[in-house]
BALOBA-1460 file (C-alpha; in Angstrom, 3 decimals):
// residues 329
<rec num="1" residu="m" x="71.288" y="120.890" z="93.448"/>
<rec num="2" residu="e" x="74.253" y="118.801" z="93.857"/>
<rec num="3" residu="y" x="76.554" y="118.189" z="90.822"/>
<rec num="4" residu="r" x="78.823" y="115.200" z="90.099"/>
<rec num="5" residu="r" x="81.381" y="114.466" z="87.494"/>
<rec num="6" residu="l" x="80.194" y="111.863" z="84.990"/>
<rec num="7" residu="g" x="82.964" y="109.189" z="85.899"/>
<rec num="8" residu="k" x="86.308" y="110.499" z="85.288"/>
<rec num="9" residu="s" x="85.119" y="112.999" z="82.682"/>
<rec num="10" residu="g" x="85.130" y="116.645" z="83.282"/>
<rec num="11" residu="l" x="81.313" y="116.868" z="82.766"/>
<rec num="12" residu="q" x="79.471" y="117.709" z="85.774"/>
<rec num="13" residu="i" x="75.774" y="116.705" z="85.703"/>
<rec num="14" residu="s" x="73.139" y="117.121" z="88.361"/>
<rec num="15" residu="s" x="72.909" y="114.225" z="90.792"/>
<rec num="16" residu="l" x="68.999" y="114.177" z="89.860"/>
<rec num="17" residu="s" x="68.056" y="114.119" z="86.350"/>
<rec num="18" residu="f" x="64.932" y="113.855" z="84.336"/>
<rec num="19" residu="g" x="63.910" y="111.089" z="81.868"/>
<rec num="20" residu="s" x="60.958" y="110.477" z="79.576"/>
<rec num="21" residu="w" x="60.649" y="106.677" z="79.522"/>
<rec num="22" residu="v" x="56.926" y="105.523" z="79.751"/>
<rec num="23" residu="t" x="55.752" y="109.026" z="80.544"/>
<rec num="24" residu="f" x="56.215" y="111.293" z="77.545"/>
<rec num="25" residu="h" x="53.399" y="110.422" z="74.897"/>
<rec num="26" residu="f" x="51.672" y="107.713" z="76.984"/>
<rec num="27" residu="q" x="51.078" y="109.881" z="80.108"/>
<rec num="28" residu="a" x="52.196" y="113.220" z="79.344"/>
<rec num="29" residu="d" x="51.698" y="115.467" z="76.260"/>
<rec num="30" residu="t" x="54.067" y="118.392" z="75.080"/>
<rec num="31" residu="s" x="52.344" y="120.704" z="77.529"/>
<rec num="32" residu="a" x="52.770" y="118.586" z="80.540"/>
<rec num="33" residu="a" x="56.327" y="117.511" z="79.489"/>
<rec num="34" residu="k" x="57.329" y="121.169" z="79.166"/>
<rec num="35" residu="e" x="55.901" y="121.965" z="82.622"/>
<rec num="36" residu="m" x="57.752" y="119.029" z="84.194"/>
<rec num="37" residu="m" x="61.093" y="119.968" z="82.408"/>
<rec num="38" residu="s" x="60.682" y="123.529" z="83.461"/>
<rec num="39" residu="c" x="60.220" y="122.467" z="86.997"/>
<rec num="40" residu="a" x="63.223" y="120.176" z="86.887"/>
<rec num="41" residu="y" x="65.334" y="122.933" z="85.233"/>
<rec num="42" residu="d" x="64.371" y="125.493" z="87.840"/>
<rec num="43" residu="h" x="65.405" y="123.046" z="90.568"/>
<rec num="44" residu="g" x="68.897" y="122.777" z="89.067"/>
<rec num="45" residu="v" x="68.467" y="119.711" z="86.772"/>
<rec num="46" residu="n" x="70.761" y="119.869" z="83.818"/>
<rec num="47" residu="f" x="70.368" y="116.543" z="82.280"/>
<rec num="48" residu="f" x="67.371" y="115.308" z="80.269"/>
<rec num="49" residu="d" x="67.421" y="111.638" z="79.164"/>
<rec num="50" residu="n" x="65.854" y="110.046" z="76.094"/>
<rec num="51" residu="a" x="66.177" y="107.221" z="73.528"/>
<rec num="52" residu="e" x="65.021" y="106.387" z="69.940"/>
<rec num="53" residu="v" x="62.800" y="103.616" z="71.217"/>
<rec num="54" residu="y" x="60.897" y="105.559" z="73.660"/>
<rec num="55" residu="a" x="57.139" y="105.663" z="72.314"/>
<rec num="56" residu="g" x="58.713" y="104.924" z="69.009"/>
<rec num="57" residu="g" x="60.396" y="108.229" z="68.751"/>
<rec num="58" residu="e" x="57.500" y="110.186" z="69.867"/>
<rec num="59" residu="s" x="59.119" y="110.824" z="73.349"/>
<rec num="60" residu="e" x="62.222" y="112.586" z="71.538"/>
<rec num="61" residu="r" x="59.813" y="114.720" z="69.441"/>
<rec num="62" residu="i" x="57.919" y="115.902" z="72.470"/>
<rec num="63" residu="m" x="60.942" y="116.629" z="74.409"/>
<rec num="64" residu="g" x="62.497" y="118.414" z="71.230"/>
<rec num="65" residu="q" x="59.486" y="120.704" z="70.930"/>
<rec num="66" residu="a" x="59.541" y="121.417" z="74.654"/>
<rec num="67" residu="l" x="63.222" y="122.383" z="74.564"/>
<rec num="68" residu="q" x="62.472" y="124.726" z="71.464"/>
<rec num="69" residu="e" x="59.613" y="126.347" z="73.255"/>
<rec num="70" residu="l" x="61.501" y="126.703" z="76.628"/>
<rec num="71" residu="g" x="64.434" y="128.450" z="74.825"/>
<rec num="72" residu="w" x="67.009" y="127.546" z="77.354"/>
<rec num="73" residu="g" x="70.799" y="128.129" z="76.303"/>
<rec num="74" residu="r" x="72.293" y="125.167" z="74.915"/>
<rec num="75" residu="d" x="75.242" y="125.452" z="77.145"/>
<rec num="76" residu="t" x="72.991" y="125.146" z="80.237"/>
<rec num="77" residu="y" x="71.787" y="121.510" z="79.823"/>
<rec num="78" residu="c" x="72.582" y="118.043" z="78.573"/>
<rec num="79" residu="v" x="70.408" y="115.771" z="76.414"/>
<rec num="80" residu="s" x="70.827" y="112.043" z="75.642"/>
<rec num="81" residu="s" x="69.702" y="109.614" z="73.231"/>
<rec num="82" residu="k" x="70.065" y="105.794" z="72.873"/>
<rec num="83" residu="v" x="70.696" y="103.611" z="69.917"/>
<rec num="84" residu="f" x="69.631" y="100.049" z="69.339"/>
<rec num="85" residu="w" x="65.916" y="99.605" z="68.615"/>
<rec num="86" residu="g" x="65.042" y="102.078" z="65.793"/>
<rec num="87" residu="g" x="62.526" y="100.103" z="63.823"/>
<rec num="88" residu="q" x="61.837" y="96.515" z="62.460"/>
<rec num="89" residu="l" x="64.059" y="96.444" z="59.344"/>
<rec num="90" residu="p" x="67.662" y="94.920" z="59.676"/>
<rec num="91" residu="t" x="69.298" y="98.342" z="59.068"/>
<rec num="92" residu="q" x="67.179" y="99.889" z="61.792"/>
<rec num="93" residu="r" x="68.284" y="97.924" z="64.741"/>
<rec num="94" residu="g" x="71.649" y="97.051" z="66.561"/>
<rec num="95" residu="l" x="74.787" y="99.032" z="66.718"/>
<rec num="96" residu="s" x="76.174" y="98.691" z="63.081"/>
<rec num="97" residu="r" x="78.120" y="101.734" z="61.818"/>
<rec num="98" residu="k" x="75.219" y="102.456" z="59.722"/>
<rec num="99" residu="h" x="72.365" y="102.419" z="62.301"/>
<rec num="100" residu="v" x="74.670" y="104.269" z="64.845"/>
<rec num="101" residu="h" x="74.971" y="107.027" z="62.206"/>
<rec num="102" residu="d" x="71.521" y="107.013" z="61.285"/>
<rec num="103" residu="a" x="70.044" y="106.896" z="64.766"/>
<rec num="104" residu="c" x="72.115" y="109.813" z="65.950"/>
<rec num="105" residu="h" x="70.953" y="112.108" z="63.000"/>
<rec num="106" residu="a" x="67.317" y="111.084" z="63.555"/>
<rec num="107" residu="a" x="67.653" y="111.882" z="67.108"/>
<rec num="108" residu="l" x="69.201" y="115.285" z="66.422"/>
<rec num="109" residu="k" x="66.279" y="115.978" z="64.195"/>
<rec num="110" residu="r" x="63.507" y="114.864" z="66.845"/>
<rec num="111" residu="l" x="65.333" y="116.623" z="69.668"/>
<rec num="112" residu="r" x="65.947" y="119.841" z="67.647"/>
<rec num="113" residu="v" x="69.442" y="120.121" z="68.816"/>
<rec num="114" residu="d" x="72.787" y="120.115" z="66.830"/>
<rec num="115" residu="y" x="74.643" y="117.708" z="69.021"/>
<rec num="116" residu="l" x="73.930" y="115.076" z="71.760"/>
<rec num="117" residu="d" x="75.715" y="115.574" z="74.990"/>
<rec num="118" residu="l" x="75.537" y="111.720" z="75.848"/>
<rec num="119" residu="f" x="74.875" y="108.983" z="73.200"/>
<rec num="120" residu="f" x="74.138" y="105.382" z="74.767"/>
<rec num="121" residu="c" x="74.386" y="102.039" z="73.139"/>
<rec num="122" residu="h" x="71.087" y="100.917" z="74.533"/>
<rec num="123" residu="r" x="72.072" y="97.288" z="74.713"/>
<rec num="124" residu="p" x="74.929" y="95.174" z="73.417"/>
<rec num="125" residu="d" x="74.867" y="93.920" z="69.877"/>
<rec num="126" residu="l" x="76.396" y="90.327" z="69.864"/>
<rec num="127" residu="d" x="76.157" y="90.524" z="65.929"/>
<rec num="128" residu="t" x="78.314" y="93.730" z="65.375"/>
<rec num="129" residu="p" x="82.111" y="93.798" z="66.254"/>
<rec num="130" residu="i" x="82.764" y="96.171" z="69.122"/>
<rec num="131" residu="e" x="85.497" y="97.880" z="67.188"/>
<rec num="132" residu="e" x="82.873" y="98.779" z="64.477"/>
<rec num="133" residu="t" x="80.571" y="100.476" z="67.303"/>
<rec num="134" residu="v" x="83.583" y="102.161" z="68.870"/>
<rec num="135" residu="r" x="84.727" y="103.498" z="65.498"/>
<rec num="136" residu="a" x="81.081" y="104.647" z="64.596"/>
<rec num="137" residu="m" x="81.032" y="106.602" z="67.924"/>
<rec num="138" residu="t" x="84.344" y="108.160" z="67.326"/>
<rec num="139" residu="d" x="83.327" y="109.459" z="63.917"/>
<rec num="140" residu="l" x="80.317" y="111.132" z="65.539"/>
<rec num="141" residu="i" x="82.352" y="112.627" z="68.143"/>
<rec num="142" residu="a" x="84.943" y="113.906" z="65.401"/>
<rec num="143" residu="q" x="82.047" y="115.433" z="63.492"/>
<rec num="144" residu="g" x="80.781" y="117.243" z="66.616"/>
<rec num="145" residu="k" x="77.520" y="115.270" z="66.787"/>
<rec num="146" residu="v" x="78.044" y="113.537" z="70.093"/>
<rec num="147" residu="l" x="80.254" y="114.652" z="73.182"/>
<rec num="148" residu="y" x="80.430" y="111.524" z="75.182"/>
<rec num="149" residu="w" x="79.270" y="107.813" z="74.360"/>
<rec num="150" residu="g" x="78.289" y="105.235" z="76.611"/>
<rec num="151" residu="t" x="76.281" y="102.066" z="77.119"/>
<rec num="152" residu="s" x="73.202" y="100.927" z="78.797"/>
<rec num="153" residu="e" x="72.760" y="97.346" z="80.557"/>
<rec num="154" residu="w" x="76.234" y="96.261" z="79.213"/>
<rec num="155" residu="s" x="78.158" y="93.686" z="81.361"/>
<rec num="156" residu="a" x="81.527" y="94.425" z="82.840"/>
<rec num="157" residu="d" x="83.240" y="92.276" z="80.448"/>
<rec num="158" residu="q" x="81.613" y="93.881" z="77.448"/>
<rec num="159" residu="l" x="82.529" y="97.366" z="78.902"/>
<rec num="160" residu="s" x="86.186" y="96.520" z="79.544"/>
<rec num="161" residu="e" x="86.363" y="94.946" z="75.995"/>
<rec num="162" residu="a" x="85.059" y="98.297" z="74.417"/>
<rec num="163" residu="a" x="87.414" y="100.402" z="76.684"/>
<rec num="164" residu="g" x="90.312" y="98.239" z="75.481"/>
<rec num="165" residu="v" x="89.507" y="98.560" z="71.849"/>
<rec num="166" residu="a" x="89.243" y="102.290" z="72.260"/>
<rec num="167" residu="r" x="92.590" y="102.409" z="74.057"/>
<rec num="168" residu="a" x="94.241" y="100.500" z="71.424"/>
<rec num="169" residu="l" x="92.855" y="102.680" z="68.699"/>
<rec num="170" residu="g" x="93.583" y="105.706" z="70.599"/>
<rec num="171" residu="v" x="89.935" y="107.151" z="70.493"/>
<rec num="172" residu="p" x="87.565" y="107.797" z="73.462"/>
<rec num="173" residu="g" x="86.076" y="104.869" z="75.062"/>
<rec num="174" residu="p" x="82.678" y="104.603" z="76.970"/>
<rec num="175" residu="t" x="82.317" y="107.322" z="79.590"/>
<rec num="176" residu="m" x="79.116" y="106.073" z="81.196"/>
<rec num="177" residu="d" x="76.674" y="103.060" z="81.574"/>
<rec num="178" residu="q" x="73.068" y="103.451" z="82.269"/>
<rec num="179" residu="p" x="72.074" y="100.384" z="84.490"/>
<rec num="180" residu="q" x="69.054" y="99.762" z="86.616"/>
<rec num="181" residu="y" x="69.652" y="100.543" z="90.061"/>
<rec num="182" residu="n" x="67.473" y="100.503" z="93.118"/>
<rec num="183" residu="m" x="66.953" y="98.966" z="96.604"/>
<rec num="184" residu="f" x="65.892" y="95.590" z="94.974"/>
<rec num="185" residu="v" x="68.330" y="95.693" z="91.883"/>
<rec num="186" residu="r" x="71.897" y="96.251" z="93.198"/>
<rec num="187" residu="d" x="74.329" y="93.646" z="91.934"/>
<rec num="188" residu="k" x="75.502" y="95.396" z="88.697"/>
<rec num="189" residu="v" x="76.317" y="98.731" z="90.203"/>
<rec num="190" residu="e" x="77.551" y="97.613" z="93.625"/>
<rec num="191" residu="r" x="79.328" y="94.338" z="92.609"/>
<rec num="192" residu="e" x="79.926" y="93.720" z="88.936"/>
<rec num="193" residu="f" x="81.023" y="97.289" z="88.116"/>
<rec num="194" residu="s" x="83.020" y="97.654" z="91.318"/>
<rec num="195" residu="r" x="86.518" y="97.687" z="89.456"/>
<rec num="196" residu="l" x="85.309" y="99.675" z="86.487"/>
<rec num="197" residu="y" x="85.154" y="102.832" z="88.379"/>
<rec num="198" residu="e" x="88.703" y="102.943" z="88.788"/>
<rec num="199" residu="t" x="89.993" y="100.970" z="85.753"/>
<rec num="200" residu="i" x="88.125" y="102.913" z="83.027"/>
<rec num="201" residu="g" x="86.657" y="105.717" z="85.056"/>
<rec num="202" residu="l" x="82.936" y="104.624" z="84.593"/>
<rec num="203" residu="g" x="80.116" y="106.854" z="85.288"/>
<rec num="204" residu="t" x="76.585" y="105.638" z="85.878"/>
<rec num="205" residu="t" x="73.147" y="107.312" z="85.164"/>
<rec num="206" residu="i" x="70.909" y="105.053" z="86.848"/>
<rec num="207" residu="w" x="67.406" y="104.370" z="85.832"/>
<rec num="208" residu="s" x="64.255" y="102.919" z="87.707"/>
<rec num="209" residu="p" x="65.390" y="104.226" z="91.222"/>
<rec num="210" residu="l" x="61.796" y="103.494" z="92.370"/>
<rec num="211" residu="a" x="61.745" y="100.006" z="90.942"/>
<rec num="212" residu="s" x="58.968" y="100.830" z="88.455"/>
<rec num="213" residu="g" x="56.790" y="102.467" z="91.150"/>
<rec num="214" residu="i" x="56.858" y="99.783" z="93.689"/>
<rec num="215" residu="l" x="59.101" y="102.063" z="95.791"/>
<rec num="216" residu="t" x="56.302" y="104.787" z="96.043"/>
<rec num="217" residu="g" x="53.897" y="102.285" z="97.970"/>
<rec num="218" residu="k" x="51.208" y="103.049" z="95.378"/>
<rec num="219" residu="y" x="50.852" y="99.172" z="94.589"/>
<rec num="220" residu="a" x="50.361" y="98.061" z="98.171"/>
<rec num="221" residu="n" x="46.812" y="97.599" z="97.478"/>
<rec num="222" residu="g" x="46.684" y="96.736" z="93.841"/>
<rec num="223" residu="i" x="47.326" y="98.556" z="90.606"/>
<rec num="224" residu="p" x="45.720" y="102.073" z="90.491"/>
<rec num="225" residu="d" x="44.146" y="103.293" z="87.203"/>
<rec num="226" residu="g" x="46.541" y="105.579" z="85.306"/>
<rec num="227" residu="s" x="49.578" y="104.123" z="86.816"/>
<rec num="228" residu="r" x="52.465" y="102.958" z="84.440"/>
<rec num="229" residu="m" x="51.530" y="99.305" z="85.279"/>
<rec num="230" residu="s" x="47.912" y="99.773" z="84.333"/>
<rec num="231" residu="l" x="49.028" y="100.686" z="80.648"/>
<rec num="232" residu="p" x="48.696" y="98.019" z="78.138"/>
<rec num="233" residu="e" x="52.057" y="98.682" z="76.726"/>
<rec num="234" residu="y" x="53.733" y="97.767" z="79.957"/>
<rec num="235" residu="g" x="52.167" y="94.478" z="80.597"/>
<rec num="236" residu="f" x="55.683" y="93.217" z="81.423"/>
<rec num="237" residu="l" x="55.965" y="95.373" z="84.355"/>
<rec num="238" residu="r" x="52.493" y="94.148" z="85.754"/>
<rec num="239" residu="e" x="53.549" y="90.539" z="85.380"/>
<rec num="240" residu="r" x="56.548" y="91.435" z="87.381"/>
<rec num="241" residu="l" x="54.641" y="92.980" z="90.161"/>
<rec num="242" residu="e" x="52.268" y="89.962" z="90.237"/>
<rec num="243" residu="s" x="55.074" y="87.423" z="90.558"/>
<rec num="244" residu="d" x="56.298" y="85.977" z="93.864"/>
<rec num="245" residu="e" x="59.279" y="88.294" z="93.764"/>
<rec num="246" residu="g" x="57.087" y="91.370" z="93.069"/>
<rec num="247" residu="r" x="54.754" y="90.494" z="96.057"/>
<rec num="248" residu="q" x="57.841" y="90.270" z="98.295"/>
<rec num="249" residu="q" x="59.140" y="93.489" z="97.063"/>
<rec num="250" residu="v" x="55.655" y="95.073" z="97.714"/>
<rec num="251" residu="e" x="55.864" y="93.830" z="101.307"/>
<rec num="252" residu="k" x="59.360" y="95.106" z="101.655"/>
<rec num="253" residu="a" x="58.160" y="98.592" z="100.463"/>
<rec num="254" residu="g" x="55.672" y="98.431" z="103.225"/>
<rec num="255" residu="a" x="58.398" y="98.055" z="105.822"/>
<rec num="256" residu="l" x="60.442" y="100.752" z="104.186"/>
<rec num="257" residu="q" x="57.380" y="103.132" z="104.306"/>
<rec num="258" residu="g" x="57.389" y="102.779" z="108.093"/>
<rec num="259" residu="l" x="61.104" y="103.657" z="108.253"/>
<rec num="260" residu="a" x="60.461" y="106.728" z="105.991"/>
<rec num="261" residu="t" x="57.607" y="107.830" z="108.347"/>
<rec num="262" residu="e" x="60.091" y="107.586" z="111.389"/>
<rec num="263" residu="l" x="62.443" y="109.706" z="109.582"/>
<rec num="264" residu="g" x="59.701" y="112.287" z="108.647"/>
<rec num="265" residu="t" x="59.873" y="111.700" z="104.964"/>
<rec num="266" residu="t" x="58.319" y="109.805" z="102.083"/>
<rec num="267" residu="l" x="59.206" y="106.410" z="100.725"/>
<rec num="268" residu="p" x="60.160" y="107.758" z="97.133"/>
<rec num="269" residu="k" x="62.575" y="110.365" z="98.824"/>
<rec num="270" residu="l" x="64.078" y="107.725" z="100.969"/>
<rec num="271" residu="a" x="64.603" y="105.388" z="97.895"/>
<rec num="272" residu="i" x="66.157" y="108.018" z="95.742"/>
<rec num="273" residu="a" x="68.333" y="109.368" z="98.713"/>
<rec num="274" residu="w" x="69.547" y="105.695" z="99.236"/>
<rec num="275" residu="c" x="70.528" y="105.559" z="95.711"/>
<rec num="276" residu="l" x="72.466" y="108.872" z="96.024"/>
<rec num="277" residu="k" x="74.477" y="107.643" z="98.920"/>
<rec num="278" residu="n" x="76.339" y="105.486" z="96.441"/>
<rec num="279" residu="e" x="79.347" y="107.681" z="95.346"/>
<rec num="280" residu="n" x="79.557" y="105.771" z="92.177"/>
<rec num="281" residu="v" x="76.093" y="107.017" z="91.077"/>
<rec num="282" residu="s" x="76.694" y="109.846" z="88.833"/>
<rec num="283" residu="t" x="72.960" y="110.788" z="88.505"/>
<rec num="284" residu="v" x="69.638" y="109.399" z="89.349"/>
<rec num="285" residu="i" x="67.179" y="109.694" z="86.428"/>
<rec num="286" residu="l" x="63.905" y="110.722" z="87.858"/>
<rec num="287" residu="g" x="60.475" y="109.963" z="85.931"/>
<rec num="288" residu="a" x="57.201" y="111.513" z="86.510"/>
<rec num="289" residu="s" x="53.857" y="111.960" z="84.831"/>
<rec num="290" residu="k" x="52.869" y="114.991" z="86.694"/>
<rec num="291" residu="v" x="54.705" y="118.039" z="88.374"/>
<rec num="292" residu="s" x="53.573" y="117.094" z="91.894"/>
<rec num="293" residu="q" x="55.368" y="113.955" z="91.676"/>
<rec num="294" residu="l" x="58.529" y="115.555" z="90.444"/>
<rec num="295" residu="q" x="58.334" y="118.098" z="92.959"/>
<rec num="296" residu="e" x="58.448" y="115.415" z="95.709"/>
<rec num="297" residu="t" x="61.279" y="113.309" z="94.303"/>
<rec num="298" residu="l" x="63.509" y="116.423" z="93.732"/>
<rec num="299" residu="g" x="63.277" y="116.728" z="97.590"/>
<rec num="300" residu="a" x="65.288" y="113.494" z="97.999"/>
<rec num="301" residu="l" x="68.535" y="115.490" z="98.178"/>
<rec num="302" residu="d" x="67.227" y="116.846" z="101.530"/>
<rec num="303" residu="v" x="66.960" y="113.249" z="102.929"/>
<rec num="304" residu="v" x="70.473" y="112.178" z="102.117"/>
<rec num="305" residu="p" x="72.180" y="113.609" z="105.349"/>
<rec num="306" residu="q" x="69.715" y="111.690" z="107.398"/>
<rec num="307" residu="l" x="71.057" y="108.268" z="106.175"/>
<rec num="308" residu="d" x="73.606" y="107.557" z="108.795"/>
<rec num="309" residu="a" x="75.227" y="104.329" z="109.307"/>
<rec num="310" residu="e" x="72.408" y="103.436" z="111.772"/>
<rec num="311" residu="v" x="69.657" y="104.157" z="109.149"/>
<rec num="312" residu="l" x="71.490" y="102.392" z="106.550"/>
<rec num="313" residu="q" x="71.924" y="99.199" z="108.568"/>
<rec num="314" residu="k" x="67.898" y="99.383" z="109.289"/>
<rec num="315" residu="i" x="67.609" y="99.509" z="105.547"/>
<rec num="316" residu="e" x="69.857" y="96.458" z="104.973"/>
<rec num="317" residu="g" x="67.877" y="94.559" z="107.673"/>
<rec num="318" residu="i" x="64.722" y="95.148" z="105.613"/>
<rec num="319" residu="l" x="66.252" y="94.419" z="102.117"/>
<rec num="320" residu="g" x="68.331" y="91.404" z="103.091"/>
<rec num="321" residu="n" x="70.075" y="91.586" z="99.658"/>
<rec num="322" residu="k" x="73.526" y="93.276" z="100.004"/>
<rec num="323" residu="p" x="75.826" y="91.985" z="97.212"/>
<rec num="324" residu="s" x="78.978" y="90.226" z="98.211"/>
<rec num="325" residu="e" x="82.267" y="91.794" z="97.193"/>
<rec num="326" residu="l" x="84.143" y="90.559" z="94.145"/>
<rec num="327" residu="p" x="86.992" y="88.181" z="95.206"/>
<rec num="328" residu="r" x="90.413" y="89.897" z="95.154"/>
<rec num="329" residu="y" x="92.365" y="86.801" z="94.094"/>
């Protein structure tokens, strides 16, 4: 396993990590989750990602039970949660001081840990002053309940504002963002955030490296039973797949499959290795519903050395979506 610093922090996390979105509760019970987490840990994974909204909290309960049964030393792994969607009541949503406080303590209970290594603001809250959220995170850090705080799917301007507020207050600012990043979704990580890696030392824990499964090739001939796009709870993913853009992505995935075959690897490994080639990616969050899937994607590290300039150029030729650089004026 390769380990990378989380932005400019001193924390080193595995370049491949394991997340529970979609799979835990819907596709994997505690026994299956425990088996997959054990597989990841045995391969050197030290970061396990979760959120209060995943399966309405059940995902964190499953992970917490698995962590307790596995009995790993708390100093050998990192675990996260995210705050924003905790329920339907006004006090159960957003990034107010109250909900940030309540969500953290609820996550600690579900995950059966004493502190969160990483705590993300799952989305920006336009109804709460950023200073209030920054101070709420500062309180949790001071209490030893959170070690690093960050964001998910925030804009560069919102991150810069939060970092500026924290700097003015003399308190910790956001260490990381969790953006979507894959061969089809590139602009935020490659263009919008390009200056933040230096100015605020931003780390990234990227999600959906396989574009919700499109970059596995499994949807080339429709939607298989048991796949995430067949689940009623994730109809929005199915609608995206069936759109014009989705069909174009499936077609490009077919061309990428041919390139993967030329390289003697699989499409999922190629897609994840491509993400890892970006030095501003701190970790790629893997998802799986069975151990065999996880074992395959963990092998992506072996493919990274094959992605030389010639191969990367072939990939760009297939994708045709390389973001332009930000203007320097």
